[in-house]
C-alpha positions, 0 to 999 in steps of 0.5 A: 215190149212184146216182141209180136207187137215190135215185129208188127210196128217194124212191118208197118213202118217198113211198108210205109217206107216202101210206099213213100219210096215208090211214090217218089219213084213214080214222080216224073223225072227231069234229067240235067246234063251240064257242062261243068261247074261255073257260076252262070250255069249254076244260076240258070239252074237255080232259076230253072228249078224256082220257075218249076217250082212255081209252076207246081213241080216242086223237087222231091214232091211233084218232080224228081231230078238227076243231074250230071256234069263232065267237068268241062271234059267233051270227051265225057259227054257221050257217056253222061248223055247215055247214062241220063237218057237210060233213066227214061226221063220225061224231059232232059235239060241240056245245057251248053252248046257242045252238050246239046249238039251231041244230045240232039245228034243222039236222042230222038225220043226224049223231049230236049230243052237246051239252056245257056246257049248264045246263038242256037241257029248259028250252031245248027241247033234250030232253023230259025229263032221262031220254031223248035226243031224236031225234039229240041227247043230251049232257052237261049242267053243271047245278050244284046251286045250292041247295048253292052258296047253302048254301055262300055262307051258310057264309061270308057268314051275313048275306047276304040277296040274290044279284045275278045278270046275265043275257043277254037273247039266251040262253035258257040264262041265263033258265033260270039265272035260274029255277033261281037263284030256286027255290034261293034261295027254298029257303034264305031268300035272294032274287034281283036279276036284272038283264037285259044286252042287249050286254056294253058295257051291263055296267058301267052294268047293274052299278050296279043291284046297289048297295045291293041285292045282298050277293053277286053270282053269275056263272054259266055264260052265254056272253055274260056270262062273257067280261066277268068282268074287268068285272063284278069290277072294278065289284063291287070298286068297290062292295065286293060279293064275286063268286062264280063257277061255275069256279075259274079266276076265283078263281085269276085273283083275279077272284072271292072263291070258286067253287062249281060243277061240275068242267068236266073231268068235264062233258067226260068225261061227253060223252066217255063218250057219244061213245065208245059212239057210235063203238062202234056204240050209237044215240043213242036208247039213250044218255040225257043225263048230268047232274052228281053231287054228287061232280062239284062243287067249291069254291075260295076266294081267300085274299087276297080272303077276308081282305080281306072278313074271311071264314072259309074253310070246311074243305071248300074248296080255298084259292087263294093 
């Protein structure tokens, strides 16, 4: 090939590559600040991206993402938020309570949309359920605990007490304990809430449920959820069934059953808010979104149900 012709071809493709790169650089940026890798957080992220795609914001074509997480190490949150903010995103998705609390205290000039937070009012992020607050709105994963406990009573009719581990370092957990106590009182159950300072203490703290709890609930706690295998192992030794907020634990054989919000729907709700922001809406005009009854699902592990001699409800999804 003639060297001049070859040089022209290289130059043309080089310019095309630069144009493509610059086009991608011009796409609106959405940054995602996550606490760490976990099934429910990954499910909500899938739902988030799927909803944005349905709204016309397709990754790599009409929107781009920058994702980061801190591996559930709260000391790394400031560094993560600073790095993502430096990228000048149009919107920042902040997942879980500790990440959102820090971002809300530091960022004023970027719209913030929270996700995977149980009670944003109780933890001081919002003033009420009906309005955004400053540059923050979002999608809650607040499940219907009264409906959950009624579900438990259909398969464990003799149950009187629910055991609940909660992290002393996360305000979201304190809110969960209060909500569980309120819901339990309405359906005639009591709660044994056991505090956990560090995850390595869980095996020892689990012993406090022996002879006291008829079943154990593992909620949406960032520090507790990753330790679910340990919780399940200790509960199995004591013959106490475990219930979880999301279904992956049921599929993995760690929980007898789950009743909770579909986390993909939680992510989709966040995606709806971000899509509106990308289309020019103001945070002040976007109230937070809370799950509806139809956003909940229940799953039962068949092998575990047979082990405990439990009849599986008709409305539950059976996991073989």
